[in-house]
N, CA, C and O atoms as a GROMACS GRO file, in nm:
protein
  372
    1MET      N    1   1.046   1.391  -2.425
    1MET     CA    2   1.004   1.303  -2.533
    1MET      C    3   0.979   1.164  -2.475
    1MET      O    4   1.056   1.114  -2.393
    2ILE      N    5   0.872   1.105  -2.518
    2ILE     CA    6   0.842   0.972  -2.469
    2ILE      C    7   0.920   0.868  -2.549
    2ILE      O    8   0.954   0.892  -2.665
    3PRO      N    9   0.949   0.754  -2.489
    3PRO     CA   10   1.038   0.655  -2.553
    3PRO      C   11   0.992   0.609  -2.692
    3PRO      O   12   1.075   0.591  -2.780
    4LEU      N   13   0.864   0.591  -2.711
    4LEU     CA   14   0.818   0.542  -2.841
    4LEU      C   15   0.836   0.645  -2.952
    4LEU      O   16   0.853   0.609  -3.068
    5GLU      N   17   0.831   0.772  -2.917
    5GLU     CA   18   0.852   0.875  -3.019
    5GLU      C   19   0.993   0.866  -3.076
    5GLU      O   20   1.014   0.893  -3.194
    6GLU      N   21   1.088   0.829  -2.992
    6GLU     CA   22   1.225   0.812  -3.040
    6GLU      C   23   1.232   0.699  -3.144
    6GLU      O   24   1.304   0.708  -3.244
    7LYS      N   25   1.156   0.593  -3.119
    7LYS     CA   26   1.155   0.481  -3.214
    7LYS      C   27   1.094   0.524  -3.347
    7LYS      O   28   1.142   0.487  -3.454
    8PHE      N   29   0.990   0.602  -3.339
    8PHE     CA   30   0.927   0.650  -3.462
    8PHE      C   31   1.021   0.743  -3.539
    8PHE      O   32   1.020   0.745  -3.662
    9LYS      N   33   1.102   0.820  -3.467
    9LYS     CA   34   1.198   0.907  -3.536
    9LYS      C   35   1.298   0.825  -3.617
    9LYS      O   36   1.341   0.867  -3.724
   10LEU      N   37   1.335   0.709  -3.565
   10LEU     CA   38   1.424   0.621  -3.641
   10LEU      C   39   1.358   0.578  -3.772
   10LEU      O   40   1.423   0.573  -3.877
   11LEU      N   41   1.229   0.548  -3.764
   11LEU     CA   42   1.158   0.510  -3.887
   11LEU      C   43   1.156   0.626  -3.986
   11LEU      O   44   1.172   0.606  -4.106
   12ASP      N   45   1.138   0.747  -3.934
   12ASP     CA   46   1.137   0.864  -4.021
   12ASP      C   47   1.272   0.884  -4.089
   12ASP      O   48   1.279   0.919  -4.206
   13GLU      N   49   1.379   0.860  -4.014
   13GLU     CA   50   1.513   0.878  -4.070
   13GLU      C   51   1.538   0.785  -4.189
   13GLU      O   52   1.609   0.820  -4.283
   14TYR      N   53   1.478   0.667  -4.183
   14TYR     CA   54   1.496   0.571  -4.293
   14TYR      C   55   1.383   0.577  -4.395
   14TYR      O   56   1.373   0.492  -4.483
   15ASN      N   57   1.298   0.678  -4.381
   15ASN     CA   58   1.187   0.700  -4.475
   15ASN      C   59   1.098   0.577  -4.489
   15ASN      O   60   1.055   0.543  -4.599
   16LEU      N   61   1.072   0.512  -4.379
   16LEU     CA   62   0.981   0.398  -4.380
   16LEU      C   63   0.838   0.447  -4.362
   16LEU      O   64   0.808   0.522  -4.269
   17ALA      N   65   0.752   0.404  -4.451
   17ALA     CA   66   0.612   0.448  -4.447
   17ALA      C   67   0.534   0.362  -4.348
   17ALA      O   68   0.557   0.242  -4.335
   18LEU      N   69   0.442   0.428  -4.279
   18LEU     CA   70   0.357   0.357  -4.184
   18LEU      C   71   0.219   0.340  -4.244
   18LEU      O   72   0.173   0.420  -4.325
   19LYS      N   73   0.153   0.235  -4.203
   19LYS     CA   74   0.015   0.213  -4.246
   19LYS      C   75  -0.073   0.318  -4.178
   19LYS      O   76  -0.033   0.380  -4.080
   20ASP      N   77  -0.194   0.336  -4.231
   20ASP     CA   78  -0.285   0.437  -4.178
   20ASP      C   79  -0.316   0.414  -4.030
   20ASP      O   80  -0.317   0.508  -3.951
   21ASP      N   81  -0.342   0.289  -3.994
   21ASP     CA   82  -0.376   0.262  -3.853
   21ASP      C   83  -0.254   0.288  -3.763
   21ASP      O   84  -0.270   0.332  -3.649
   22GLU      N   85  -0.134   0.260  -3.814
   22GLU     CA   86  -0.013   0.289  -3.736
   22GLU      C   87   0.010   0.439  -3.723
   22GLU      O   88   0.056   0.486  -3.619
   23MET      N   89  -0.022   0.514  -3.828
   23MET     CA   90  -0.010   0.661  -3.822
   23MET      C   91  -0.110   0.718  -3.721
   23MET      O   92  -0.077   0.810  -3.647
   24ASN      N   93  -0.230   0.662  -3.719
   24ASN     CA   94  -0.330   0.708  -3.622
   24ASN      C   95  -0.282   0.681  -3.479
   24ASN      O   96  -0.297   0.765  -3.391
   25LYS      N   97  -0.224   0.565  -3.459
   25LYS     CA   98  -0.170   0.532  -3.326
   25LYS      C   99  -0.056   0.627  -3.290
   25LYS      O  100  -0.045   0.672  -3.176
   26ARG      N  101   0.028   0.657  -3.388
   26ARG     CA  102   0.140   0.748  -3.363
   26ARG      C  103   0.089   0.888  -3.327
   26ARG      O  104   0.142   0.953  -3.238
   27ASN      N  105  -0.014   0.931  -3.396
   27ASN     CA  106  -0.069   1.063  -3.370
   27ASN      C  107  -0.135   1.070  -3.231
   27ASN      O  108  -0.138   1.176  -3.169
   28MET      N  109  -0.186   0.960  -3.185
   28MET     CA  110  -0.251   0.956  -3.054
   28MET      C  111  -0.153   0.926  -2.941
   28MET      O  112  -0.190   0.927  -2.824
   29LEU      N  113  -0.030   0.900  -2.976
   29LEU     CA  114   0.069   0.856  -2.878
   29LEU      C  115   0.089   0.957  -2.764
   29LEU      O  116   0.091   0.918  -2.648
   30ARG      N  117   0.103   1.084  -2.798
   30ARG     CA  118   0.127   1.186  -2.695
   30ARG      C  119   0.009   1.193  -2.597
   30ARG      O  120   0.029   1.199  -2.476
   31GLN      N  121  -0.113   1.192  -2.650
   31GLN     CA  122  -0.231   1.198  -2.563
   31GLN      C  123  -0.240   1.072  -2.476
   31GLN      O  124  -0.271   1.080  -2.358
   32GLU      N  125  -0.214   0.958  -2.535
   32GLU     CA  126  -0.218   0.832  -2.459
   32GLU      C  127  -0.112   0.833  -2.347
   32GLU      O  128  -0.138   0.788  -2.236
   33TRP      N  129   0.005   0.886  -2.378
   33TRP     CA  130   0.112   0.895  -2.279
   33TRP      C  131   0.071   0.987  -2.164
   33TRP      O  132   0.091   0.955  -2.047
   34ASN      N  133   0.013   1.101  -2.198
   34ASN     CA  134  -0.034   1.194  -2.095
   34ASN      C  135  -0.143   1.130  -2.009
   34ASN      O  136  -0.143   1.145  -1.886
   35ASP      N  137  -0.235   1.060  -2.073
   35ASP     CA  138  -0.340   0.990  -1.998
   35ASP      C  139  -0.280   0.886  -1.904
   35ASP      O  140  -0.324   0.870  -1.791
   36PHE      N  141  -0.180   0.817  -1.953
   36PHE     CA  142  -0.113   0.715  -1.872
   36PHE      C  143  -0.045   0.779  -1.750
   36PHE      O  144  -0.054   0.727  -1.639
   37CYS      N  145   0.021   0.892  -1.773
   37CYS     CA  146   0.088   0.962  -1.662
   37CYS      C  147  -0.013   1.012  -1.559
   37CYS      O  148   0.012   1.006  -1.439
   38VAL      N  149  -0.127   1.062  -1.605
   38VAL     CA  150  -0.233   1.105  -1.514
   38VAL      C  151  -0.284   0.987  -1.432
   38VAL      O  152  -0.307   0.999  -1.312
   39MET      N  153  -0.301   0.872  -1.498
   39MET     CA  154  -0.346   0.752  -1.428
   39MET      C  155  -0.245   0.710  -1.322
   39MET      O  156  -0.284   0.670  -1.213
   40LEU      N  157  -0.116   0.718  -1.355
   40LEU     CA  158  -0.013   0.684  -1.257
   40LEU      C  159  -0.016   0.779  -1.137
   40LEU      O  160   0.002   0.736  -1.022
   41ASP      N  161  -0.038   0.907  -1.163
   41ASP     CA  162  -0.048   1.004  -1.054
   41ASP      C  163  -0.167   0.974  -0.964
   41ASP      O  164  -0.156   0.979  -0.841
   42LYS      N  165  -0.281   0.942  -1.024
   42LYS     CA  166  -0.399   0.908  -0.946
   42LYS      C  167  -0.376   0.780  -0.864
   42LYS      O  168  -0.416   0.772  -0.748
   43ALA      N  169  -0.311   0.684  -0.925
   43ALA     CA  170  -0.281   0.559  -0.855
   43ALA      C  171  -0.188   0.586  -0.737
   43ALA      O  172  -0.205   0.529  -0.629
   44GLN      N  173  -0.090   0.672  -0.757
   44GLN     CA  174   0.003   0.706  -0.649
   44GLN      C  175  -0.071   0.772  -0.534
   44GLN      O  176  -0.044   0.740  -0.418
   45LEU      N  177  -0.164   0.862  -0.563
   45LEU     CA  178  -0.244   0.926  -0.459
   45LEU      C  179  -0.329   0.824  -0.383
   45LEU      O  180  -0.341   0.831  -0.261
   46THR      N  181  -0.388   0.731  -0.458
   46THR     CA  182  -0.471   0.627  -0.396
   46THR      C  183  -0.385   0.539  -0.305
   46THR      O  184  -0.427   0.505  -0.194
   47ILE      N  185  -0.268   0.503  -0.351
   47ILE     CA  186  -0.177   0.419  -0.271
   47ILE      C  187  -0.136   0.494  -0.145
   47ILE      O  188  -0.135   0.437  -0.036
   48HIS      N  189  -0.103   0.621  -0.160
   48HIS     CA  190  -0.062   0.702  -0.045
   48HIS      C  191  -0.176   0.713   0.057
   48HIS      O  192  -0.154   0.701   0.177
   49LYS      N  193  -0.296   0.737   0.008
   49LYS     CA  194  -0.413   0.747   0.096
   49LYS      C  195  -0.438   0.615   0.168
   49LYS      O  196  -0.462   0.613   0.289
   50SER      N  197  -0.431   0.505   0.096
   50SER     CA  198  -0.452   0.373   0.156
   50SER      C  199  -0.344   0.343   0.259
   50SER      O  200  -0.373   0.287   0.365
   51TYR      N  201  -0.220   0.379   0.229
   51TYR     CA  202  -0.110   0.357   0.322
   51TYR      C  203  -0.135   0.434   0.452
   51TYR      O  204  -0.118   0.380   0.561
   52ASN      N  205  -0.176   0.560   0.439
   52ASN     CA  206  -0.202   0.642   0.558
   52ASN      C  207  -0.317   0.584   0.641
   52ASN      O  208  -0.308   0.580   0.764
   53GLU      N  209  -0.423   0.540   0.574
   53GLU     CA  210  -0.536   0.480   0.645
   53GLU      C  211  -0.492   0.352   0.717
   53GLU      O  212  -0.530   0.329   0.832
   54LEU      N  213  -0.414   0.271   0.650
   54LEU     CA  214  -0.364   0.147   0.710
   54LEU      C  215  -0.274   0.178   0.828
   54LEU      O  216  -0.283   0.112   0.932
   55TYR      N  217  -0.187   0.276   0.814
   55TYR     CA  218  -0.096   0.315   0.921
   55TYR      C  219  -0.174   0.362   1.044
   55TYR      O  220  -0.145   0.320   1.156
   56LEU      N  221  -0.273   0.448   1.022
   56LEU     CA  222  -0.354   0.498   1.133
   56LEU      C  223  -0.432   0.386   1.200
   56LEU      O  224  -0.444   0.382   1.322
   57ASP      N  225  -0.486   0.296   1.120
   57ASP     CA  226  -0.562   0.183   1.174
   57ASP      C  227  -0.472   0.093   1.259
   57ASP      O  228  -0.510   0.051   1.368
   58GLN      N  229  -0.354   0.064   1.209
   58GLN     CA  230  -0.261  -0.022   1.284
   58GLN      C  231  -0.211   0.048   1.410
   58GLN      O  232  -0.192  -0.016   1.514
   59SER      N  233  -0.190   0.178   1.403
   59SER     CA  234  -0.148   0.253   1.521
   59SER      C  235  -0.256   0.248   1.629
   59SER      O  236  -0.226   0.232   1.747
   60LYS      N  237  -0.382   0.263   1.586
   60LYS     CA  238  -0.492   0.256   1.681
   60LYS      C  239  -0.501   0.117   1.743
   60LYS      O  240  -0.521   0.104   1.864
   61LYS      N  241  -0.488   0.014   1.662
   61LYS     CA  242  -0.493  -0.123   1.714
   61LYS      C  243  -0.378  -0.149   1.811
   61LYS      O  244  -0.397  -0.216   1.912
   62LEU      N  245  -0.261  -0.097   1.780
   62LEU     CA  246  -0.146  -0.114   1.869
   62LEU      C  247  -0.170  -0.043   2.002
   62LEU      O  248  -0.140  -0.097   2.109
   63ASP      N  249  -0.222   0.077   1.995
   63ASP     CA  250  -0.254   0.151   2.118
   63ASP      C  251  -0.357   0.076   2.203
   63ASP      O  252  -0.343   0.064   2.324
   64ASP      N  253  -0.461   0.024   2.136
   64ASP     CA  254  -0.564  -0.054   2.208
   64ASP      C  255  -0.504  -0.178   2.271
   64ASP      O  256  -0.538  -0.213   2.384
   65PHE      N  257  -0.415  -0.246   2.199
   65PHE     CA  258  -0.351  -0.366   2.251
   65PHE      C  259  -0.264  -0.334   2.372
   65PHE      O  260  -0.266  -0.406   2.472
   66GLN      N  261  -0.188  -0.225   2.362
   66GLN     CA  262  -0.103  -0.185   2.475
   66GLN      C  263  -0.188  -0.150   2.597
   66GLN      O  264  -0.153  -0.186   2.709
   67LYS      N  265  -0.297  -0.080   2.576
   67LYS     CA  266  -0.386  -0.044   2.687
   67LYS      C  267  -0.446  -0.169   2.750
   67LYS      O  268  -0.448  -0.182   2.872
   68GLU      N  269  -0.495  -0.260   2.667
   68GLU     CA  270  -0.555  -0.384   2.717
   68GLU      C  271  -0.451  -0.467   2.793
   68GLU      O  272  -0.482  -0.522   2.898
   69SER      N  273  -0.330  -0.476   2.740
   69SER     CA  274  -0.224  -0.552   2.807
   69SER      C  275  -0.191  -0.490   2.942
   69SER      O  276  -0.172  -0.562   3.041
   70SER      N  277  -0.184  -0.359   2.947
   70SER     CA  278  -0.156  -0.290   3.071
   70SER      C  279  -0.266  -0.314   3.174
   70SER      O  280  -0.239  -0.337   3.291
   71GLU      N  281  -0.390  -0.308   3.128
   71GLU     CA  282  -0.504  -0.333   3.218
   71GLU      C  283  -0.502  -0.477   3.268
   71GLU      O  284  -0.527  -0.502   3.386
   72ASN      N  285  -0.472  -0.572   3.180
   72ASN     CA  286  -0.465  -0.712   3.221
   72ASN      C  287  -0.353  -0.735   3.323
   72ASN      O  288  -0.371  -0.809   3.419
   73LYS      N  289  -0.240  -0.670   3.301
   73LYS     CA  290  -0.128  -0.684   3.394
   73LYS      C  291  -0.166  -0.629   3.531
   73LYS      O  292  -0.141  -0.692   3.634
   74THR      N  293  -0.227  -0.511   3.533
   74THR     CA  294  -0.269  -0.450   3.660
   74THR      C  295  -0.372  -0.538   3.730
   74THR      O  296  -0.363  -0.561   3.851
   75ARG      N  297  -0.470  -0.586   3.655
   75ARG     CA  298  -0.573  -0.673   3.713
   75ARG      C  299  -0.510  -0.800   3.770
   75ARG      O  300  -0.547  -0.843   3.880
   76PHE      N  301  -0.416  -0.859   3.698
   76PHE     CA  302  -0.351  -0.981   3.745
   76PHE      C  303  -0.272  -0.953   3.873
   76PHE      O  304  -0.278  -1.030   3.968
   77GLN      N  305  -0.197  -0.842   3.874
   77GLN     CA  306  -0.117  -0.810   3.992
   77GLN      C  307  -0.205  -0.784   4.114
   77GLN      O  308  -0.165  -0.813   4.227
   78ASN      N  309  -0.323  -0.730   4.091
   78ASN     CA  310  -0.414  -0.703   4.203
   78ASN      C  311  -0.494  -0.825   4.248
   78ASN      O  312  -0.521  -0.840   4.367
   79ASP      N  313  -0.532  -0.911   4.155
   79ASP     CA  314  -0.627  -1.018   4.185
   79ASP      C  315  -0.568  -1.158   4.188
   79ASP      O  316  -0.633  -1.251   4.235
   80ALA      N  317  -0.446  -1.176   4.141
   80ALA     CA  318  -0.389  -1.311   4.132
   80ALA      C  319  -0.360  -1.365   4.272
   80ALA      O  320  -0.314  -1.292   4.360
   81PRO      N  321  -0.388  -1.493   4.291
   81PRO     CA  322  -0.359  -1.556   4.422
   81PRO      C  323  -0.212  -1.598   4.427
   81PRO      O  324  -0.177  -1.711   4.396
   82PHE      N  325  -0.126  -1.504   4.466
   82PHE     CA  326   0.016  -1.534   4.470
   82PHE      C  327   0.051  -1.634   4.580
   82PHE      O  328   0.148  -1.710   4.567
   83THR      N  329  -0.024  -1.636   4.684
   83THR     CA  330  -0.002  -1.733   4.791
   83THR      C  331  -0.135  -1.795   4.830
   83THR      O  332  -0.239  -1.729   4.833
   84SER      N  333  -0.129  -1.921   4.860
   84SER     CA  334  -0.249  -1.990   4.906
   84SER      C  335  -0.206  -2.114   4.984
   84SER      O  336  -0.117  -2.188   4.942
   85THR      N  337  -0.270  -2.134   5.092
   85THR     CA  338  -0.239  -2.251   5.174
   85THR      C  339  -0.344  -2.359   5.155
   85THR      O  340  -0.325  -2.472   5.200
   86THR      N  341  -0.456  -2.326   5.088
   86THR     CA  342  -0.562  -2.424   5.074
   86THR      C  343  -0.567  -2.489   4.936
   86THR      O  344  -0.634  -2.590   4.918
   87ILE      N  345  -0.498  -2.433   4.839
   87ILE     CA  346  -0.503  -2.489   4.703
   87ILE      C  347  -0.364  -2.542   4.667
   87ILE      O  348  -0.263  -2.472   4.679
   88THR      N  349  -0.362  -2.667   4.621
   88THR     CA  350  -0.234  -2.727   4.578
   88THR      C  351  -0.202  -2.682   4.436
   88THR      O  352  -0.289  -2.632   4.363
   89ASN      N  353  -0.076  -2.700   4.397
   89ASN     CA  354  -0.035  -2.663   4.262
   89ASN      C  355  -0.111  -2.743   4.158
   89ASN      O  356  -0.151  -2.688   4.056
   90ASP      N  357  -0.131  -2.872   4.183
   90ASP     CA  358  -0.204  -2.954   4.086
   90ASP      C  359  -0.347  -2.907   4.070
   90ASP      O  360  -0.398  -2.902   3.958
   91LYS      N  361  -0.412  -2.873   4.178
   91LYS     CA  362  -0.550  -2.826   4.170
   91LYS      C  363  -0.556  -2.691   4.100
   91LYS      O  364  -0.648  -2.667   4.021
   92ALA      N  365  -0.460  -2.603   4.126
   92ALA     CA  366  -0.458  -2.473   4.060
   92ALA      C  367  -0.436  -2.490   3.909
   92ALA      O  368  -0.494  -2.417   3.828
   93PHE      N  369  -0.353  -2.585   3.873
   93PHE     CA  370  -0.327  -2.608   3.733
   93PHE      C  371  -0.452  -2.657   3.664
   93PHE      O  372  -0.450  -2.682   3.543
   0.00000   0.00000   0.00000
């Protein structure tokens, strides 16, 4: 039972009459609730799909960054002038 139906049952217990437009809304309540639940399910699927896409994208970017960092480290270790007798520290800076 949906929460609003419980409230309407209280009105029934006290024999309170509803206006026509309120009765129409009450009659449509179950369908509206079902539509709302379907919308929530669709939203959950969309969120899950977006999360997965974001996760995969970030994983790919992280892998690319790690590869690039590794390549830069290797290049630096191979090409960096660790010793030099012709260049002063000030000039290198």
